[in-house]
N, C-alpha and C positions, 0 to 999 in steps of 0.2 A: 440534533440528534443527541436528545437527551434523555434524562430519566427525571420524573417528579419522586419525590422520596430519596433514600438513598439505599437504594438496592444494590449490592456490590456487582460491579460490571464483569468479575470472573465468575459468579453463578449466571449470570445472563448468557454470559458466551457460552457456558456448558450446557444449558436449557437451549439456546437457539442451535446449537451443532446438535444436539440429540436429535432433533428434529428436520434438519435437512440431509437431501440425498448424497450418498458419499460415491465417490469413483475410488478404483484403484489406485491407492498412491504410486505404486511402482509405474504404471500406464500413465499417469500424470506427469512424475519425473521426467519418464522417458522421452515422453511428448514434447515435453517443453524442451528438453536436450535436444530433440531433434529439430526445433526452430531456432536454437541458438546455433546450431551447428549450421543449418542452410544461411541463416542471416552472416554468418562469418566467411561462408564459400560467395555469397551473393555482393558483399560489401567490401572484404580485405581487411578497411580501415575498422579497427576496435573501437575507435571513438564514435564512428556512425553506426556501429552494430547496437553501441549503449543509446545510440539517440533512437534507433528504430526501436529497440525494447521498450523504452520510457513511453515515445509516442502508441505501442500496441498497448501498455499498460494503462495509458490515459483513457483511450477509447474503452477497455474493459472496464474501468472506473467508472464511466459515464454510465454505463448499463447497470454493473453491478450495486450503484447505490439506491437503484427502486427495489432491487430484491432484499437489500440489506433491513431497509427502511420498513419493508412489510411484513417480514419475518421477524425482526427482532423486537417489536414494539418499542424500540428507543425513540422518544421523542427529541425535542430540539435542545441542542444542549447550551449552558448558561452561559459558557465560556471557551475559550481554546483549550485549556486545562482540561476541562471536562472532554470534549472532542477528543482529545489524545488517549483519554483513559479509555474511550468508546472505541477508537480506531484499533488500540493495541487488546484490548482483552474481549472485544465483541467481535470486530470485525476480523480480526486476524483469525479467530477462534473459528468463527462461522464459513469463511470460505478456505483456509489452509489447515483448520484444526491443532493450531497451535497459538500461543499469546505471546506477547512483546512485553518489554519493561519499557516503560516511558521514564528518563532520566535525562539528564544535564539541560534542566530550564535554564533562560537566559533570565535577567533581571527583569525585562518587560512581560515575561511571560508570551513571547511571539515565537519561539525556537524552542525545540526539544529534540532528543534523539531516542530513537524506539529501537531497542535492542532483542536481537532476537539469537537465542541461544539456538533452537533447532529452526531449520527451514528446511521443508521438503523438496524445493527447488533444486536445493544443491547436494542433495543425497547423490551418492553414487557417482561424484563429479569431482574430476581432479582437474584443475587446469596448468597447462604445460607453461613454464616460467615466461615463454613470449607472449603469454596471454595475459600479464600482469596489469595490462590497462581495460580489461575486460571487466566490467561489473554485471556479472553471468545474471543475476537475480532483477538486473535493474528495470523489469517489468513492475516490480512491484512498487517502486517510486513513481510509475506513471499511473498505475490505481490508486495510489493516494491522492494524488494531484487532481486525477479526474473526478474521484467520488467526493473529494471535497469541494470541488469547483461546484459541484452541482447543488450542494447545501451553502453557497454563497461563502466560501472560502480560498480565495486563493492564494496556493501554497506551492512552494518550492520544495520537494523531496529528491534527496542525494546521497548515494551509496558513500560514506565513509570508511567502513569496514567492512571486510567478508571473511567467512573462513575458508574460503578458496583462497585467499592469499594470504593464509598463514595466522590470523587475527585468532583470538579464542570465541568471539561470536560476531554475527553481523549488525551493522549499526547505520541506521538510515537517519540523517539530519532532517528535521520538518522545519520550515521556515514560513510563518503566515506573513504574507505579501501586502494581503488586502483583505477585508468583509467586502465582499461584493454586494450591490445592492439591485433589485430587480428593476430593470428600465426598459419602457417599451420602445421596440426598434423604431428608428426614424420613419419608416415606410408605413409602419402600423400607426402612426400619430395622427389625429386630425387635423388638416390644415386650414 
């Protein structure tokens, strides 16, 4: 997911966003809210709701990466730091109309935070205090995990802050677990 030359990713995000089909933001937000509400009714355990949202996001991310690569014309990233910028400035802009800030890198450059000042998924939402264990927009963690896995990066993405829990901004911590290699499945190898 990278770039030859140094075109700013903010500009690429804006260009791609201008070209993609858009849906009504309120309809999108309310539909997502209905999904979360149904999961809460079905599972009752907020930890399980978080897990289900992440799984749903993973399945979406696995499919969205193809559209992202086709429409963004962003090539393979040189390293994980570049991948973080592409996710924050191009991916979030293309699919949600927002950008995130990449912060808090660890010394090995294998962990960073995505800080979202705005999140369309949380607009019009207030969580009761009894829902303080619900990461309402946890689907985004799954999308990040699924999309990056398809480009050979096994990551863990976890919400650590959310505006719905009283924080100033939402923050997702992304940890690179390993770079995956293409392997031929055992069932397809010549014996």
